[in-house]
C-alpha positions, -999 to +999 in steps of 0.1 A: -656+550-221-624+564-240-608+535-266-568+538-266-546+531-293-510+513-282-480+520-313-464+492-307-431+494-331-405+468-336-374+495-336-356+531-340-370+538-369-404+525-372-401+552-337-392+576-361-413+575-386-451+573-360-433+603-346-434+618-381-469+611-385-480+621-350-455+652-354-472+666-388-511+656-377-511+631-403-527+600-387-562+593-377-551+595-345-527+615-318-511+614-291-536+619-273-557+585-281-522+564-274-518+544-250-484+561-232-495+594-257-464+579-278-458+550-292-445+518-271-404+494-284-418+461-271-418+429-287-432+407-261-467+404-247-461+398-217-441+429-212-460+450-230-494+435-208-473+437-176-454+470-176-487+493-197-519+471-187-517+475-147-534+505-148-571+485-138-590+496-178-618+485-179-631+457-211-622+466-250-605+502-238-571+493-255-566+485-295-530+476-299-513+483-340-483+464-338-457+478-363-431+457-376-420+428-404-422+399-395-451+377-402-442+348-385-438+366-350-462+359-326-475+382-295-495+369-273-511+387-243-511+368-211-552+351-204-552+380-175-557+405-200-571+399-227-605+407-220-594+448-216-580+443-252-608+456-282-582+451-316-547+442-324-547+444-355-507+439-369-490+469-401-468+447-418-436+470-434-417+434-450-387+430-456-380+461-433-392+496-429-360+510-451-381+502-482-399+537-477-366+550-483-360+532-512-396+538-528-385+576-522-351+569-547-380+551-577-353+519-563-381+498-557-383+468-586-351+474-589-345+465-556-370+439-553-364+429-585-319+418-581-304+393-581-277+379-565-246+359-579-223+341-564-199+371-556-226+391-540-257+380-513-287+394-519-286+429-500-314+442-472-333+467-477-308+488-453-274+474-466-290+489-496-295+519-484-261+520-472-244+507-501-266+529-529-274+556-511-248+563-483-275+562-456-246+548-433-268+557-403-301+549-416-310+527-386-305+557-362-343+569-355-327+606-350-317+600-387-348+587-402-367+618-382-343+644-390-348+622-426-384+632-431-399+654-407-398+684-432-409+662-461-433+645-442-459+650-475-435+629-493-433+601-466-471+598-470-463+592-509-438+568-503-464+550-481-487+551-508-469+542-529-453+514-505-493+497-499-501+494-534-472+474-545-478+456-506-487+413-506-507+423-478-540+435-478-543+474-476-553+476-434-522+458-427-502+487-443-493+515-431-512+536-452-545+523-434-533+543-404-532+579-423-553+603-416-579+603-452-571+640-450 
């Protein structure tokens, strides 16, 4: 029996990051192991099941990796599909995937320790990138992919740094799905 991995992402920036890692063969799995042979952008368990699990899979044939930034977001599969799933793992990119750009610029501590004042609100990671790095298109999948594709080794370093600074257990970080090579 073949086990497939369904990589479900939240948005276009996450999709671009995973595609860079796939294209450079930097993950523990390849496209050929993936359901649809690509990342799937779907936040709802119900719509994911109806669109991607209606092909007669066997019991415990699919492992799901959900890459997103919200710890509160629920992913509930319809009961009829749960037998196909061997495991669901949440990979968190909290506060948001743009934190990788902040770490790349060695500003993680500055970002985390920022204090808003009455005239300036606390910036999100993507707002920080737009303001300090002039990355107006930081949420664009094309921009994110183009930024990292030629510096994929640096992307891996940044992901590992982020994992070491994250409050999440290692198995819930992007670093946990990197290849060990």
